[in-house]
C-alpha positions in Angstrom: 4.0 -32.0 6.3 6.1 -32.4 3.4 9.0 -29.9 3.0 9.8 -27.7 -0.1 13.0 -29.7 -0.7 11.0 -32.9 -0.7 8.8 -31.6 -3.1 11.4 -30.6 -5.3 13.2 -34.0 -5.1 10.0 -36.2 -5.6 8.8 -34.1 -8.4 11.7 -32.3 -10.3 9.6 -31.9 -13.5 7.2 -29.4 -11.8 8.3 -25.6 -12.2 8.0 -24.9 -8.4 9.0 -21.5 -8.6 6.4 -20.4 -11.2 2.8 -19.5 -10.3 -0.1 -21.9 -11.6 -3.1 -20.3 -13.4 -6.2 -21.4 -12.2 -9.9 -20.7 -13.5 -12.5 -21.1 -11.2 -15.5 -22.8 -12.9 -19.0 -21.0 -13.0 -17.2 -17.8 -12.1 -17.2 -14.5 -13.8 -13.9 -13.4 -12.3 -10.6 -13.6 -14.2 -8.1 -16.4 -13.6 -6.0 -16.4 -10.7 -2.5 -17.5 -10.1 -1.6 -19.7 -7.1 1.6 -20.7 -5.4 2.4 -24.5 -6.3 4.0 -25.0 -3.0 1.1 -23.7 -1.0 -1.3 -25.9 -3.1 0.7 -28.9 -2.2 1.0 -28.2 1.4 -2.4 -26.7 2.1 -4.8 -27.6 -0.5 -7.1 -25.1 -2.3 -10.9 -24.5 -1.9 -12.5 -22.7 -4.9 -14.7 -20.6 -2.5 -11.6 -19.5 -0.6 -10.1 -18.5 -3.8 -13.0 -16.4 -5.1 -13.4 -14.7 -1.5 -9.6 -13.9 -1.8 -9.1 -15.7 1.8 -5.7 -17.3 0.7 -2.5 -15.1 0.8 -1.0 -17.4 -2.1 -3.5 -16.6 -4.6 -3.9 -13.5 -6.7 -5.3 -12.2 -10.0 -1.8 -10.8 -10.5 0.9 -13.3 -11.6 3.6 -10.9 -10.1 2.0 -10.9 -6.6 2.5 -14.7 -6.5 6.0 -14.4 -7.8 6.8 -12.1 -4.9 5.1 -14.4 -2.5 7.4 -17.3 -3.9 10.3 -15.3 -3.6 9.8 -14.2 0.0 8.1 -17.3 1.4 9.7 -20.1 -0.5 13.6 -19.7 -0.8 15.4 -22.6 -2.6 
């Protein structure tokens, strides 16, 4: 598995500490925000997102910012 430091080194143009907004096609739910580190490391399945089975995704941007601050320290 690639480390957070390696992600930052390889892709410095990506704002790693900001959540990425995700819209699930064919869904009536609002957009989600997802941790970029977790997407890079674990991937993301739309069904898991809709079912809210992934801890690194939320409908609230601030929740993901808290996750990043607690789980992914620079």
